C-alpha positions in Angstrom: 14.8 2.2 -0.1 15.3 3.5 3.4 12.5 5.1 5.4 14.4 8.4 5.6 14.8 8.6 1.8 11.2 7.7 1.4 10.0 10.4 3.5 12.2 13.0 1.7 10.5 12.0 -1.6 7.1 11.9 0.1 7.7 15.5 1.6 8.8 16.8 -1.7 5.6 15.3 -3.4 3.4 16.9 -0.9 5.0 20.1 -1.2 4.2 20.0 -4.9 0.5 19.2 -4.5 -2.4 21.3 -3.4 -5.8 19.6 -2.8 -4.5 16.5 -4.3 -1.1 15.2 -5.2 0.8 12.8 -7.4 0.1 9.1 -7.4 1.4 6.7 -4.8 3.1 3.8 -6.2 4.2 0.0 -5.2 6.3 -2.3 -7.2 4.3 -5.4 -8.3 5.3 -8.5 -10.4 3.7 -9.0 -13.5 2.2 -12.5 -12.5 1.4 -14.4 -9.4 0.8 -12.7 -5.9 1.9 -9.3 -5.2 5.3 -8.9 -3.3 7.1 -5.9 -2.2 10.9 -5.4 -2.4 12.9 -4.1 0.5 11.6 -0.7 1.7 8.9 -0.8 -1.1 6.2 -0.3 1.3 6.6 3.3 0.7 5.9 4.0 -2.8 7.2 7.0 -4.9 5.6 9.7 -7.1 6.5 9.0 -10.7 8.4 12.3 -11.2 10.5 11.9 -8.0 11.9 8.4 -8.4 15.2 8.0 -6.5 18.5 7.8 -8.3 19.2 4.6 -10.2 21.2 3.1 -7.6 18.3 2.9 -5.3 16.5 0.8 -8.1 19.2 -2.0 -8.2 18.2 -5.5 -8.5 18.4 -6.1 -4.8 15.8 -3.4 -4.2 13.9 -3.8 -7.4 13.8 -7.5 -8.7 14.0 -8.2 -12.7 10.4 -8.0 -14.1 8.8 -5.8 -11.4 6.7 -2.7 -12.5 5.3 0.1 -10.6 1.5 0.1 -10.1 -0.6 2.9 -8.9 -2.2 2.2 -5.5 -3.4 5.9 -4.6 -3.1 9.6 -4.9 -1.6 11.9 -2.1 -3.8 14.5 -0.4 -2.8 17.6 1.3 -2.3 16.8 5.1 -4.7 18.6 7.3 -3.3 21.3 9.4 -6.6 21.8 11.4 -9.4 19.6 12.4 -9.0 15.8 12.4 -9.2 12.8 10.0 -12.3 10.8 9.7 -12.9 7.0 10.0 -11.9 5.4 6.7 -9.1 7.8 5.9 -6.1 6.1 4.2 -2.7 7.2 5.0 1.1 6.5 4.8 2.8 6.7 8.2 5.5 9.5 7.8 7.9 7.7 10.1 7.6 4.0 9.6 6.3 4.1 6.0 3.5 1.6 6.4 0.0 2.0 4.7 -2.9 2.1 7.0 -6.4 3.3 7.5 -8.1 5.2 10.4 -10.7 3.6 12.5 -11.4 6.3 15.0 -9.6 9.3 16.8 -8.7 9.6 20.5 -8.1 12.9 22.4 -5.0 12.3 24.5 -3.2 14.6 27.0 0.4 15.1 25.6 3.0 15.9 28.4 5.9 17.3 26.4 9.0 18.0 28.6 10.8 19.4 25.6 8.3 22.4 25.6 9.5 25.1 28.1 6.8 26.8 30.1 7.0 30.3 31.5 7.6 29.0 35.0 9.3 25.6 35.1 9.3 23.8 38.4 11.7 21.0 38.9 11.6 18.1 41.5 14.2 15.4 42.3 12.7 11.8 41.8 14.2 8.6 43.1 16.1 8.1 39.9 18.2 11.1 40.7 17.5 13.5 37.9 15.5 16.6 37.6 11.8 16.1 36.5 10.0 19.0 34.9 6.5 19.5 36.0 4.6 20.0 32.9 1.0 20.6 31.9 -0.8 18.1 29.5 -2.2 19.6 26.3 -4.8 17.9 24.1 -3.5 16.2 21.0 -5.2 14.0 18.5 -4.1 10.3 18.1 -5.9 7.7 15.9 -6.6 4.0 16.3 -5.5 2.5 13.0 -5.2 -0.8 10.8 -1.9 -1.6 9.3 -1.6 -3.1 6.0 -0.4 -6.7 6.4 1.7 -6.4 3.3 3.9 -3.9 4.8 4.7 -5.5 8.1 7.6 -7.3 6.8 9.3 -4.1 5.8 9.0 -2.3 9.2 9.9 -5.3 11.3 13.4 -3.8 12.0 12.1 -0.3 13.0 8.9 -1.4 14.7 7.1 -4.4 16.2 3.8 -5.1 14.1 2.0 -3.3 16.8 -0.9 -5.1 18.6 -3.4 -4.2 21.2 -3.4 -6.7 23.9 -6.1 -7.6 26.5 -6.2 -9.8 29.5 -7.8 -13.1 28.3 -11.3 -13.8 29.4 -10.5 -16.7 31.6 -8.8 -17.8 34.8 -5.3 -17.5 33.9 -4.2 -14.2 35.2 -1.1 -14.0 33.0 -2.7 -14.9 29.7 -3.0 -12.2 27.2 -5.0 -11.8 24.0 -3.7 -9.8 21.1 -5.2 -8.4 18.0 -2.1 -7.7 15.5 -1.8 -4.8 13.2 -3.5 -2.2 15.4 -1.6 0.9 16.1 -1.9 4.2 17.5 -0.8 7.2 15.4 -0.3 10.7 16.0 -2.0 13.4 13.8 1.2 14.8 12.4 2.4 11.3 11.5 -0.4 10.9 8.8 0.3 11.4 5.1 -3.4 11.1 3.7 -4.0 9.5 0.4 -6.9 8.3 -1.5 -7.6 5.1 -3.6 -10.2 3.8 -6.0 -9.5 0.2 -4.7 -12.6 -1.1 -2.6 -10.3 -3.2 -0.4 -7.0 -1.0 -0.3 -5.8 -2.4 3.0 -5.0 -6.1 3.7 -6.0 -6.8 7.3 -8.4 -9.5 8.7 -10.5 -7.0 10.3 -10.8 -4.6 7.4 -13.9 -5.8 6.0 -15.4 -6.7 9.4 -15.0 -3.1 10.5 -15.4 -1.0 7.3 -17.5 -1.0 4.1 -17.0 0.8 0.8 -19.6 3.6 0.1 -18.7 5.6 -2.9 -21.0 8.5 -2.0 -18.9 9.2 1.0 -15.4 11.0 1.5 -13.5 9.1 2.4 -15.5 6.1 0.8 -15.0 3.9 3.6 -17.4 3.9 6.5 -17.7 2.2 9.8 -19.9 -0.8 10.2 -22.0 -1.4 13.2 -19.5 -3.9 14.3 -16.7 -1.4 14.6 -18.9 1.0 16.7 -20.0 -1.8 19.0 -16.4 -3.0 19.3 -15.1 0.4 20.1 -18.0 1.0 22.8 -17.6 -2.4 24.4 -13.9 -2.4 24.7 -13.5 1.3 25.3 -11.6 1.1 28.7 -8.8 -1.2 27.3 -8.5 0.7 24.0 -8.6 4.3 25.2 -5.4 6.4 24.8 -5.5 8.9 27.5 -1.8 10.2 28.3 1.2 10.6 26.2 4.7 11.4 27.5 7.7 12.8 25.7 11.3 13.9 26.5 14.2 14.3 24.5 17.9 13.8 25.7 21.0 14.5 23.6 18.7 14.4 20.3 17.1 11.0 21.3 13.4 11.4 21.9 11.5 9.1 23.9 7.7 8.9 23.6 5.6 6.7 26.1 2.1 5.8 25.9 0.4 3.8 28.9 -2.6 1.7 28.6 -4.5 0.1 31.5 -5.5 -3.6 30.7 -7.6 -4.6 33.7 -7.4 -6.6 37.0 -7.2 -10.2 37.8 -7.4 -12.1 41.1 -4.3 -14.4 41.7 -3.5 -16.2 45.1 -6.2 -14.1 46.9 -4.8 -10.9 45.8 -5.6 -8.4 43.0 -3.1 -8.0 40.2 -3.5 -5.0 37.8 -2.0 -4.9 34.4 -0.7 -2.3 32.0 0.8 -2.1 28.5 3.0 0.7 27.5 4.1 1.4 23.9 7.6 3.3 23.6 8.9 5.1 20.5 12.7 6.0 20.2 13.6 8.6 17.7 17.1 9.9 16.7 16.8 13.5 15.9 20.6 13.8 14.8 22.5 12.4 12.0 24.9 10.6 14.3 24.4 6.8 14.3 23.7 5.4 17.8 22.7 2.0 19.2 20.6 1.1 22.3 22.5 -1.1 24.5 20.8 -1.2 28.3 17.6 -0.3 29.8 17.2 0.7 33.5 13.5 0.9 34.9 12.4 2.0 38.3 8.8 0.9 39.0 6.8 2.2 42.0 3.7 0.7 43.3 1.2 2.3 45.5 1.6 -0.6 47.8 5.0 0.9 48.7 7.3 -1.2 46.7 10.1 0.0 44.5 11.4 -2.3 41.8 14.5 -1.8 39.7 14.9 -3.6 36.3 17.9 -3.7 34.2 18.8 -5.6 31.1 20.3 -5.6 27.7 18.5 -3.8 24.9 14.6 -4.0 24.6 12.3 -6.9 23.6 15.3 -8.9 22.8 16.8 -6.3 20.4 19.6 -3.6 20.5 18.2 -1.3 17.8 20.4 1.0 15.8 19.1 4.6 15.1 20.5 6.1 12.1 19.7 9.0 9.6 18.2 6.3 7.3 16.3 4.5 10.0 15.8 7.1 12.8 13.0 5.3 14.8 12.1 2.2 16.7 8.9 1.4 18.3 8.0 -1.7 20.9 5.4 -2.5 23.4 5.7 -4.3 26.7 3.8 -5.0 29.9 4.0 -4.5 33.6 1.8 -5.7 36.5 1.3 -4.3 40.1 -0.4 -5.5 43.2 -1.9 -2.0 43.6 -4.2 0.1 41.6 -1.7 2.6 40.6 1.9 3.5 40.5 4.4 5.0 38.2 7.5 4.1 36.1 10.6 6.0 35.0 14.0 5.2 34.0 16.9 5.6 31.4 18.0 3.9 28.2 22.0 3.7 27.7 23.1 4.3 24.1 26.4 3.7 22.6 28.1 6.1 19.9 30.3 4.8 17.1 33.5 5.7 19.2 32.4 3.5 22.0 31.3 6.2 24.4 27.9 5.8 26.2 25.3 8.2 27.2 22.0 7.9 29.2 18.6 9.0 27.7 15.8 9.8 30.2 12.5 7.9 30.0 9.9 10.3 31.0 8.1 9.3 34.3 4.5 8.3 33.6 1.7 7.2 35.8 0.0 3.8 35.9 -3.6 4.4 36.7 -6.4 1.9 36.9 -9.8 2.8 35.5 -12.0 4.1 38.4 -15.1 2.0 37.2 -13.9 -1.5 37.1 -15.7 -3.4 34.2 -15.8 -7.0 33.1 -12.9 -8.3 30.8 -13.0 -7.3 27.2 -15.7 -9.1 25.1 -16.4 -9.4 21.3 -12.7 -10.3 20.5 -13.4 -13.8 19.0 -14.9 -13.4 15.6 
């Protein structure tokens, strides 16, 4: 089942529930290891099953049954979710669990301010001067069982660090960690003591039936967060929409390395592309401008992103990926455009909102506590 169809059913289910809602289901074979059919990472309430054509042998192999995995809860309109909250991602459809929240500054160029100043940047287009507003994001674990079903819409997100040795280009990655906006969370509860399959789940969380939610942080999670705070922290989020294509960028500082008697600063940036219209479009090219405080301005052009040219449709409207950039200065900024193609062969450019690359003021040692 497509992500869009799943979201419609989930939205309908949540609209019918109050404090608690209908069960969350996933297909499971009667014997052997559990496997998920295409799109089955998003499970459906029993009274809102899709039309029979969605339950063909291709999507629901012979012999599969539906198994309860949880019960939907009403999304929080105010406040924030606690550590241990289970959820379904409203856009990508994977199951996950909240590790801890971040307070980010959201710079939304789609929100008009009373007095909007515009300035021309080197890319040749107007850039709104916007003020950041506080918004809640969450560090989460992704259920490994759902990763194969989101691979065409999102990378299996990972937090990357500079490796703790002399190779300045080596990266260390922890897969299945994502950053999720508050409005993307569809909360649910489960009686399963290990509801999420991830190698860090039982290292970071433990079951306590007296708590709500019943999964609480272990000391290892608290120590890991404190020790690696500079490389985990989400501080700024940038968002802008062009011709119904919304681009969201989240940059992360990764640290500094010495290479050939000079300092090299590294950042990771996560980009989410969302098609807010019903017309099918395909990303064809990227065009980046990267300015360094050292005075250099670099131009990067190429086909697609991370080796892909994703299609954004009504059924699969979003795509997410991460990449890295390094500068020989402690700060800089990036901006650019994505070129999309319509079904009739025409093209249009979508602005990538300009974002700063800032190093942490208090330089610290490389991340530790990553090897278990």
